[in-house]
Structure formats: structure tokens, C-alpha cells
KEKE-3310 file (N, C-alpha, C; in steps of 0.2 Angstrom, whole numbers, plus 5000, padded with zeros to 4 digits):
npx = (5056:5057:5063:5059:5070:5072:5083:5096:5099:5113:5131:5142:5159:5169:5174:5178:5173:5172:5166:5149:5138:5123:5116:5121:5113:5099:5083:5080:5070:5067:5078:5080:5070:5080:5093:5084:5082:5096:5101:5093:5098:5108:5110:5108:5117:5129:5127:5112:5106:5112:5103:5090:5090:5090:5100:5113:5127:5137:5135:5140:5148:5142:5133:5146:5147:5138:5141:5149:5146:5144:5160:5164:5170:5161:5150:5144:5127:5122:5130:5134:5127:5123:5121:5110:5096:5105:5119:5114:5109:5121:5132:5142:5143:5134:5125:5128:5116:5109:5107:5107:5093:5086:5081:5083:5075:5075:5077:5085:5088:5078:5070:5086:5093:5104:5117:5119:5131:5132:5137:5142:5129:5116:5100:5084:5070:5058:5060:5061:5063:5071:5066:5076:5070:5060:5049:5046:5046:5038:5048:5038:5029:5040:5041:5032:5024:5032:5037:5031:5024:5036:5038:5026:5026:5038:5043:5037:5033:5032:5038:5039:5048:5048:5051:5038:5041:5047:5038:5030:5033:5031:5019:5018:5009:5003:5011:5019:5018:5026:5028:5033:5030:5029:5023:5020:5020:5007:5001:4994:4998:5011:5014:5031:5044:5060:5069:5062:5071:5083:5077:5069:5078:5085:5075:5076:5092:5087:5078:5082:5094:5088:5088:5079:5065:5054:5037:5023:5014:5014:5020:5033:5030:5031:5044:5049:5047:5055:5065:5067:5060:5045:5031:5015:5002:4990:4981:4976:4991:4997:5011:5016:5029:5032:5040:5045:5050)
npy = (5040:5026:5016:5007:4992:4981:4968:4961:4950:4952:4954:4964:4954:4946:4957:4967:4968:4952:4932:4926:4931:4927:4932:4947:4955:4967:4965:4953:4943:4937:4927:4915:4909:4913:4903:4895:4893:4898:4882:4872:4875:4874:4860:4857:4844:4851:4850:4849:4860:4869:4864:4869:4882:4886:4887:4891:4880:4892:4899:4894:4898:4906:4896:4889:4898:4901:4888:4892:4902:4902:4905:4918:4931:4946:4962:4977:4974:4986:4990:4979:4971:4976:4984:4989:4998:5000:5006:5017:5023:5024:5021:5024:5039:5045:5052:5046:5049:5043:5029:5026:5026:5014:5003:4981:4968:4956:4936:4929:4934:4943:4954:4968:4978:4994:4994:4976:4966:4959:4939:4936:4927:4917:4917:4917:4928:4920:4907:4889:4881:4864:4856:4849:4839:4835:4838:4854:4870:4887:4902:4913:4906:4901:4914:4919:4926:4928:4935:4948:4952:4955:4971:4974:4981:4992:5009:5024:5032:5023:5015:5009:4997:4988:4971:4964:4947:4952:4959:4951:4942:4943:4958:4975:4984:5002:5003:5017:5012:5012:5012:5016:5024:5028:5044:5043:5057:5058:5061:5046:5033:5019:5005:5005:4994:4987:4997:5005:5001:5009:5023:5019:5020:5031:5042:5038:5038:5053:5055:5047:5054:5068:5082:5084:5076:5068:5066:5060:5056:5067:5076:5069:5070:5088:5085:5079:5087:5098:5092:5090:5079:5070:5068:5057:5055:5042:5034:5028:5024:5023:5029:5037:5034:5048:5048:5055:5051)
npz = (5020:5011:4995:4986:4978:4965:4963:4953:4940:4933:4941:4953:4954:4968:4980:4997:5008:5027:5024:5021:5033:5039:5052:5051:5041:5038:5043:5050:5056:5043:5043:5044:5034:5022:5030:5026:5013:5006:5010:5005:4992:4990:4989:4980:4968:4955:4945:4942:4948:4936:4928:4938:4939:4925:4917:4903:4898:4896:4906:4917:4926:4937:4943:4950:4958:4966:4972:4980:4990:5002:5009:5002:4995:5004:4997:4998:4996:4984:4979:4975:4965:4946:4929:4921:4929:4938:4935:4932:4945:4948:4961:4970:4967:4978:4991:5008:5015:5007:5003:5015:5015:5004:4999:4993:4984:4985:4981:4989:5000:5001:5009:5007:5015:5005:5013:5017:5016:5007:4998:4981:4970:4963:4961:4955:4954:4949:4950:4953:4968:4976:4984:5000:5008:4999:4985:4980:4979:4974:4973:4978:4987:4996:5002:5002:5015:5026:5021:5017:5029:5035:5028:5030:5041:5040:5038:5035:5022:5009:4992:4978:4969:4964:4949:4942:4942:4959:4965:4969:4979:4991:4998:5000:5010:5006:5003:4987:4971:4961:4946:4926:4914:4896:4886:4870:4855:4852:4865:4868:4881:4886:4896:4899:4894:4894:4895:4906:4920:4916:4920:4931:4940:4937:4946:4958:4964:4961:4971:4985:4982:4992:5003:5009:5020:5013:5013:5009:4992:4986:4988:4985:4970:4968:4969:4962:4951:4952:4947:4937:4932:4928:4936:4941:4950:4945:4953:4971:4981:4969:4959:4943:4934:4919:4905:4895:4874)
capx = (5058:5060:5063:5064:5075:5073:5089:5097:5104:5122:5134:5149:5162:5171:5171:5182:5168:5171:5160:5140:5134:5116:5115:5125:5110:5095:5079:5082:5065:5069:5086:5074:5069:5083:5095:5082:5084:5102:5104:5092:5099:5118:5111:5108:5124:5131:5120:5105:5107:5113:5094:5086:5090:5089:5109:5117:5136:5143:5136:5143:5153:5133:5133:5152:5147:5134:5143:5155:5143:5148:5163:5164:5168:5156:5149:5136:5121:5122:5137:5133:5123:5124:5117:5106:5097:5114:5123:5109:5105:5127:5130:5147:5142:5128:5128:5127:5110:5101:5109:5099:5083:5083:5079:5084:5073:5083:5076:5086:5087:5069:5071:5092:5097:5109:5123:5122:5135:5133:5139:5137:5123:5112:5093:5080:5064:5057:5062:5057:5065:5069:5065:5079:5064:5053:5045:5047:5042:5043:5049:5030:5027:5045:5043:5025:5022:5035:5041:5023:5024:5041:5036:5020:5032:5043:5041:5034:5034:5036:5041:5039:5050:5048:5048:5033:5042:5050:5034:5027:5036:5028:5013:5017:5002:5001:5018:5016:5016:5029:5028:5039:5025:5033:5020:5020:5019:4998:4998:4992:5005:5011:5021:5041:5048:5068:5073:5061:5077:5087:5072:5072:5088:5088:5073:5084:5096:5085:5072:5086:5098:5085:5090:5075:5060:5047:5033:5018:5013:5014:5031:5038:5029:5033:5048:5053:5047:5061:5074:5065:5056:5036:5026:5008:4999:4985:4975:4980:4994:5000:5017:5018:5034:5030:5046:5045:5056)
capy = (5035:5019:5014:4995:4991:4973:4963:4962:4945:4955:4955:4963:4950:4951:4960:4967:4959:4943:4930:4929:4930:4928:4940:4954:4959:4971:4962:4947:4939:4934:4924:4907:4905:4915:4900:4887:4892:4892:4874:4872:4878:4872:4852:4851:4845:4854:4848:4848:4866:4871:4866:4871:4891:4888:4893:4892:4882:4897:4903:4889:4902:4907:4888:4891:4907:4898:4882:4893:4907:4904:4907:4918:4937:4947:4969:4978:4975:4989:4990:4970:4973:4978:4985:4997:4997:5001:5012:5022:5025:5027:5019:5027:5044:5044:5051:5041:5052:5039:5024:5024:5026:5014:4992:4980:4965:4948:4929:4922:4939:4946:4961:4969:4984:4994:4991:4975:4963:4950:4937:4933:4923:4915:4913:4923:4925:4915:4902:4880:4878:4859:4857:4844:4834:4829:4839:4858:4876:4896:4912:4916:4902:4901:4921:4926:4928:4931:4944:4952:4955:4960:4973:4979:4985:4995:5013:5032:5031:5019:5018:5002:4997:4980:4971:4960:4945:4952:4961:4944:4939:4950:4962:4980:4987:5008:5005:5018:5008:5015:5012:5019:5026:5034:5046:5046:5061:5060:5060:5040:5031:5012:5005:5004:4989:4987:5005:5005:5000:5013:5030:5019:5020:5043:5041:5035:5046:5060:5054:5047:5061:5071:5083:5084:5072:5067:5062:5059:5054:5076:5079:5065:5073:5091:5086:5076:5090:5104:5090:5086:5073:5072:5060:5059:5050:5041:5033:5029:5017:5023:5032:5038:5042:5049:5050:5056:5050)
capz = (5013:5007:4989:4986:4973:4962:4963:4945:4936:4932:4951:4954:4957:4972:4989:5003:5016:5025:5016:5021:5040:5043:5059:5049:5036:5041:5043:5056:5056:5037:5041:5045:5025:5020:5028:5022:5004:5004:5011:5000:4984:4989:4992:4974:4963:4950:4934:4947:4953:4932:4929:4942:4938:4918:4918:4898:4897:4896:4914:4921:4934:4939:4948:4953:4959:4971:4976:4983:4992:5010:5010:4995:5000:5002:4996:5000:4989:4980:4977:4972:4955:4942:4923:4917:4932:4944:4930:4930:4949:4953:4969:4973:4969:4981:4996:5014:5017:4999:5006:5019:5010:5000:5001:4988:4984:4982:4981:4992:5005:5004:5005:5010:5015:5004:5015:5018:5016:5002:4991:4972:4968:4957:4959:4954:4959:4947:4952:4959:4969:4976:4993:5003:5011:4995:4982:4973:4977:4972:4979:4980:4992:4999:5003:5006:5022:5030:5019:5022:5036:5037:5026:5036:5048:5036:5042:5031:5014:5004:4984:4979:4964:4960:4945:4944:4949:4964:4970:4970:4981:4998:4998:5005:5016:5011:4999:4981:4965:4955:4937:4922:4907:4889:4880:4863:4856:4851:4871:4873:4887:4888:4900:4897:4897:4900:4899:4913:4922:4918:4923:4941:4942:4937:4951:4963:4964:4963:4977:4991:4989:4993:5006:5016:5020:5009:5019:5007:4983:4981:4990:4977:4963:4968:4971:4955:4945:4952:4945:4930:4931:4928:4939:4942:4958:4943:4959:4979:4980:4963:4956:4937:4929:4912:4902:4882:4871)
cpx = (5060:5057:5064:5065:5069:5080:5093:5103:5114:5123:5138:5154:5165:5171:5178:5180:5170:5164:5154:5140:5127:5113:5117:5118:5106:5086:5078:5078:5065:5075:5081:5075:5075:5091:5093:5084:5089:5105:5101:5095:5109:5116:5110:5118:5125:5127:5114:5103:5108:5105:5090:5087:5091:5097:5112:5123:5137:5140:5136:5148:5147:5137:5141:5149:5143:5136:5148:5153:5145:5154:5165:5167:5162:5155:5144:5133:5122:5130:5135:5129:5125:5118:5113:5103:5101:5118:5119:5106:5116:5130:5139:5148:5136:5128:5125:5122:5102:5104:5107:5092:5082:5088:5082:5080:5078:5077:5079:5089:5081:5072:5079:5091:5101:5116:5125:5124:5134:5137:5137:5135:5122:5104:5091:5073:5055:5055:5061:5063:5065:5070:5070:5075:5058:5050:5048:5043:5044:5044:5044:5032:5034:5045:5037:5025:5026:5041:5034:5025:5030:5039:5031:5026:5038:5039:5039:5035:5037:5035:5042:5043:5052:5047:5043:5035:5047:5045:5028:5025:5033:5027:5019:5014:5004:5007:5015:5018:5018:5029:5028:5031:5027:5026:5023:5019:5012:4995:4997:5002:5005:5015:5026:5040:5053:5070:5070:5067:5082:5083:5069:5077:5088:5084:5075:5087:5094:5081:5077:5091:5094:5086:5083:5068:5056:5042:5026:5017:5014:5019:5031:5036:5031:5039:5052:5052:5052:5068:5073:5063:5050:5035:5021:5003:4990:4978:4980:4985:4997:5007:5013:5025:5035:5036:5042:5052:5053)
cpy = (5032:5017:5007:4997:4980:4971:4964:4958:4947:4955:4959:4956:4952:4953:4962:4965:4955:4942:4932:4930:4934:4935:4945:4958:4960:4963:4954:4942:4936:4927:4918:4903:4911:4909:4892:4887:4892:4885:4870:4871:4872:4864:4851:4851:4850:4855:4850:4858:4871:4869:4867:4879:4891:4891:4890:4887:4888:4903:4898:4892:4904:4902:4890:4898:4905:4894:4888:4903:4909:4905:4912:4926:4941:4957:4969:4980:4980:4993:4980:4971:4979:4980:4988:5000:5006:5004:5016:5027:5026:5026:5023:5035:5046:5046:5049:5044:5044:5032:5023:5025:5019:5007:4989:4973:4957:4942:4925:4926:4938:4955:4965:4976:4987:4990:4982:4969:4956:4946:4938:4929:4924:4914:4919:4923:4923:4911:4893:4879:4869:4861:4849:4837:4832:4840:4848:4866:4883:4899:4913:4911:4901:4910:4924:4930:4929:4936:4949:4954:4955:4969:4978:4980:4991:5002:5019:5029:5027:5016:5010:4999:4992:4979:4967:4950:4944:4955:4954:4942:4941:4956:4969:4984:4998:5011:5008:5013:5011:5011:5018:5018:5030:5034:5050:5054:5064:5058:5052:5037:5027:5012:5002:4997:4988:4993:5007:5005:5008:5021:5026:5023:5027:5043:5038:5035:5050:5059:5053:5052:5066:5076:5083:5078:5073:5061:5058:5058:5061:5077:5074:5068:5080:5092:5085:5081:5093:5098:5087:5083:5073:5066:5063:5053:5050:5040:5033:5022:5017:5030:5030:5040:5043:5051:5051:5057:5050)
cpz = (5012:4998:4987:4980:4968:4961:4953:4944:4939:4938:4948:4955:4962:4980:4992:5011:5018:5022:5024:5028:5039:5046:5056:5046:5042:5040:5048:5056:5051:5037:5041:5036:5022:5020:5024:5016:4998:5005:5007:4991:4987:4990:4985:4970:4955:4944:4937:4946:4947:4930:4931:4939:4931:4918:4910:4900:4899:4903:4920:4929:4938:4947:4950:4957:4967:4976:4982:4990:4998:5012:5005:4999:4999:4999:5000:4996:4987:4978:4972:4964:4951:4937:4925:4925:4938:4945:4930:4941:4954:4959:4974:4972:4973:4987:5003:5016:5013:5003:5010:5020:5001:5000:4995:4988:4982:4982:4983:4998:5006:5005:5014:5011:5012:5007:5016:5015:5011:4999:4985:4973:4965:4956:4960:4955:4954:4945:4954:4963:4974:4983:4998:5005:5006:4994:4982:4979:4976:4977:4983:4986:4997:5006:5006:5013:5027:5028:5019:5024:5038:5032:5024:5041:5047:5038:5036:5024:5011:4995:4982:4970:4961:4957:4946:4948:4956:4969:4973:4974:4992:4994:5003:5008:5013:5003:4992:4978:4960:4949:4933:4913:4901:4887:4877:4861:4852:4861:4873:4874:4883:4890:4898:4897:4898:4900:4903:4919:4921:4922:4928:4944:4941:4942:4957:4966:4962:4968:4984:4991:4988:4999:5012:5014:5016:5013:5015:4997:4980:4986:4983:4972:4962:4967:4967:4949:4948:4948:4939:4927:4930:4930:4941:4948:4950:4947:4966:4976:4974:4965:4948:4936:4924:4910:4895:4878:4862)
residu = (MET:LEU:ILE:ILE:LEU:PRO:PRO:SER:GLU:ALA:LYS:ALA:ASP:GLY:GLY:ASP:LEU:PRO:PRO:LEU:ASP:LEU:ASP:ARG:LEU:HIS:PHE:SER:SER:LEU:THR:PRO:VAL:ARG:GLU:GLU:ILE:ILE:GLU:ASP:LEU:LEU:ALA:LEU:GLU:PRO:LEU:ALA:MET:GLN:ARG:VAL:LEU:LYS:LEU:SER:ASP:ARG:LEU:TRP:SER:GLU:VAL:GLU:ALA:ASN:ILE:ALA:LEU:ARG:ASP:SER:PRO:CYS:THR:PRO:ALA:LEU:ARG:ARG:TYR:THR:GLY:VAL:LEU:TYR:ASP:ALA:LEU:ASP:ALA:GLU:HIS:LEU:PRO:PRO:ARG:ALA:TRP:GLU:ARG:ILE:LEU:LEU:SER:SER:ALA:MET:PHE:GLY:PHE:LEU:HIS:ALA:THR:ASP:PRO:ILE:PRO:HIS:TYR:ARG:LEU:SER:GLY:GLY:SER:THR:LEU:PRO:ARG:ARG:ASP:GLY:GLY:THR:ALA:THR:MET:LYS:SER:ARG:TRP:SER:PRO:THR:LEU:SER:ALA:ALA:GLY:ALA:GLU:LEU:PRO:GLY:LEU:ILE:ILE:ASP:ALA:ARG:SER:GLY:ALA:TYR:ALA:GLN:LEU:GLY:THR:ILE:PRO:GLY:ALA:LEU:THR:LEU:THR:VAL:MET:LYS:GLU:LYS:PRO:ASP:GLY:SER:ARG:SER:VAL:VAL:SER:HIS:VAL:ASN:LYS:LYS:TYR:LYS:GLY:VAL:LEU:THR:ARG:VAL:LEU:ALA:SER:ALA:GLU:GLU:GLU:LEU:GLU:SER:ALA:GLY:ASP:VAL:VAL:ASP:TYR:THR:ALA:GLU:HIS:GLY:LEU:HIS:MET:GLU:ILE:PRO:LYS:ASP:ALA:GLN:LEU:HIS:LEU:ILE:VAL:ARG:GLU)
# end
């Protein structure tokens, strides 16, 4: 089983691993696109980079982080990302087997294994990045063919917890798409927005820590029920996590 998470704009600073080496990352088929994106980003003048990334002056440090991304220290991807989802996931207290079941989606790197060493950077799935040779390109147009090919090779049960901007970067055939639904006292349901990140983190922690191997959507529903979570299979290739507040 693999669980694919979205990244976070919020990131931990620093790290105790050597600077970025794309050859050390999983999914070597993605290396050419990774390299192209980094080169196009670093070709921008700082103020142009700020405009492209739509950053306020208050976030100028994110521009500086990008400028230094080839030389700054790295840390495992699962420790680099912070925020609501990653606070709920609590990577520092996950068992080793859990790290092996978590992938992350990134506008700069495509798919990442939880252990892949990455620097602090800023680039979102909705960015449109100019090419050095002229023109501009969305992250979707840069990633779609290559990332979809990599997604088609992922083994076993795949739970796709990516947000919309990252799900569009590449398809994953046969993956179960996760949606967090809020159930009201009258029984009506609606899609949860921001707070869905917390529940995705909680769910990922439970699933990734499982001692047994989960092989189907039914296994996921049964296992999570044993841990106090309510999940349903509304149709093929979908999973709903139902929360009641």
C-alpha cells in the first residue's frame, strides 16, 4: 500500500543532510523534468521570481530559499513539509514501516519518497513558470506525461490524497481517490475544505502504521473502523472519510 500526500507551502528550515542531488531521489525517470524546472526557476531575476510565485514582500525569504536551493542543506521530504496535515501525521513518531508507505507530490520534484532529501523551496502546483527558451508553462503541462507514466508503474494499493492542484499534475491508474466528507446532524454531507488536511494526516498515520498489508478498499474500510475512523466506498476508485462534528 502507498499513500500519496500533497505538499505544503509551509516548510521547516535547515537540515542536516548534504545539498540537493537529484540522482539521490527516487523516481529517476522524473530527473529531466526536475532539472528543467529548477533551471528555469533559477534563471529568473529575484523580483521576477517573486512575481511568478505571487509572493508578498513579507515572504521574500522564500525567494532567497529558492536562490540557494542548490547549496542549502536537505532533510527528508516528510520532515521538510509542515502545517496542519503534517502536524497531524507527526512523522517523528511514525514507525519505519510507515515511512516506506508514504509518497509526496511536489511541483518541483514530481513524486517523492518520504525519505528523499530535499531543500527548502517554494513552487506551487498552480504556478506558471517561464521557460528559458521563451514562453511559459504550467506545472500540469510540464509534468503530466512523465508523472502519469511514473504513476502507472506504482505497485499495489494506492490511496491518492493529493489536493486538486497536485492531482492534475499526473494521473495514477487504479488509485483510490480520497475525499473527506463532513456529516451534519441531519445526515447531509459536504466536502470538507481546509480542515480536511488534519483528517488526511490522521488517516495517513493510522494506515501507514498498520502492521498488516492492506490490499483493497475493503481492507482499508475495515482496518480504519478498528481505529475509530468511518470510511465508505461510494463508487469504484473512491474512498470517503466521514467526519462528524
